[in-house]
C-alpha positions in Angstrom: 0.0 0.0 0.1 1.5 3.3 -1.0 1.5 6.5 1.2 -1.2 8.2 -0.9 -3.8 5.6 -0.1 -6.3 6.6 2.7 -6.3 4.1 5.5 -9.0 3.1 7.9 -6.8 1.2 10.3 -3.9 2.4 12.5 -0.6 2.5 11.0 1.0 1.4 14.3 -0.4 0.0 17.5 1.6 -0.6 20.8 -0.2 -2.7 23.4 1.9 -3.1 26.6 -0.1 -1.4 29.4 -1.2 1.3 27.1 -2.4 1.8 23.5 -0.9 4.2 21.0 -2.7 4.5 17.7 -1.2 6.5 14.9 -3.5 7.2 11.9 -2.4 8.3 8.5 -4.3 11.3 7.1 -6.9 10.5 4.7 -7.6 12.1 1.4 -11.2 12.4 2.2 -12.2 16.1 2.6 -14.0 16.8 5.8 -16.8 18.5 3.9 -17.7 15.5 2.0 -18.0 13.0 5.0 -21.5 12.2 5.7 -21.1 11.8 9.4 -19.9 15.4 10.0 -22.5 17.8 11.3 -23.1 20.9 9.3 -21.2 22.9 11.9 -18.2 20.6 11.8 -18.1 20.8 7.9 -18.3 24.7 8.2 -15.1 24.7 10.1 -13.2 23.7 6.8 -14.8 26.4 4.7 -14.0 30.0 4.0 -15.8 32.5 6.3 -17.8 33.9 3.4 -19.0 30.4 2.3 -19.9 29.5 6.0 -22.3 32.6 6.2 -23.8 32.1 2.7 -24.5 28.5 3.7 -26.6 29.3 6.9 -28.8 32.0 5.5 -32.4 31.1 5.3 -34.8 33.7 4.1 -34.5 37.0 5.9 -32.3 36.9 9.1 -31.0 39.4 11.5 -27.4 39.7 12.7 -28.1 37.8 15.9 -29.7 34.9 14.1 -26.8 34.6 11.7 -24.2 34.8 14.6 -26.2 32.1 16.4 -26.2 29.8 13.4 -22.4 30.2 13.2 -21.8 30.0 16.9 -20.1 33.3 17.0 -20.7 35.6 19.9 -18.4 38.6 19.1 -20.4 41.2 17.1 -17.4 43.1 16.0 -15.6 40.1 14.8 -18.7 38.9 13.0 -19.3 42.1 11.2 -15.7 42.6 10.2 -14.9 39.0 9.2 -18.2 37.6 7.9 -20.9 40.1 7.3 -18.9 43.0 5.7 -17.0 40.8 3.1 -20.2 38.9 2.1 -22.1 42.1 1.7 -19.3 43.6 -0.4 -19.1 40.5 -2.5 -22.7 40.8 -3.5 -23.9 37.4 -2.0 -26.0 39.1 0.7 -28.1 42.2 0.9 -29.7 44.3 3.6 -33.5 44.3 3.6 -33.5 48.0 4.7 -30.6 49.5 2.7 -31.6 53.1 3.3 -31.4 52.5 7.1 -28.2 50.5 7.6 -28.3 51.0 11.4 -31.9 50.0 11.9 -32.6 47.7 14.8 -35.0 45.9 12.3 -32.3 45.3 9.7 -32.2 41.8 8.3 -30.1 40.2 5.6 -31.0 37.9 2.7 -29.2 36.2 -0.1 -29.0 37.8 -3.5 -29.4 35.9 -6.6 -25.6 35.4 -6.8 -25.7 34.3 -3.1 -28.4 31.6 -3.7 -26.4 30.2 -6.6 -23.3 29.9 -4.3 -25.5 28.4 -1.5 -26.8 25.7 -3.8 -23.1 24.8 -4.9 -22.0 24.7 -1.3 -24.9 22.4 -0.3 -24.2 20.1 -3.2 -20.5 20.0 -2.2 -21.4 19.0 1.5 -23.9 16.4 0.4 -21.6 14.6 -1.9 
């Protein structure tokens, strides 16, 4: 068996009062493994992709942060929300009042296309 072949058994096991199991890294991408939860799969995606993937209809900032398990508003705005808005994947529901407490976000047509591609990749 060559080194490029994914293995499902330990490469080395030592049994003398303790166990040591060394596993060779698999070629299988974490996104495509069916046993991963959506959140685990998201850990291996770009931040913009992660945000696009969790949007469902119109959602406020708190709902998006909760879906992504992010609690820091400044971090979320700078690293997730702003780049996705600027890329045109997401839009504000009240664009003329960007600071509105009722502000929500929804996917644009471009964002919906990306979301379908991401979901397809996860479900492969």
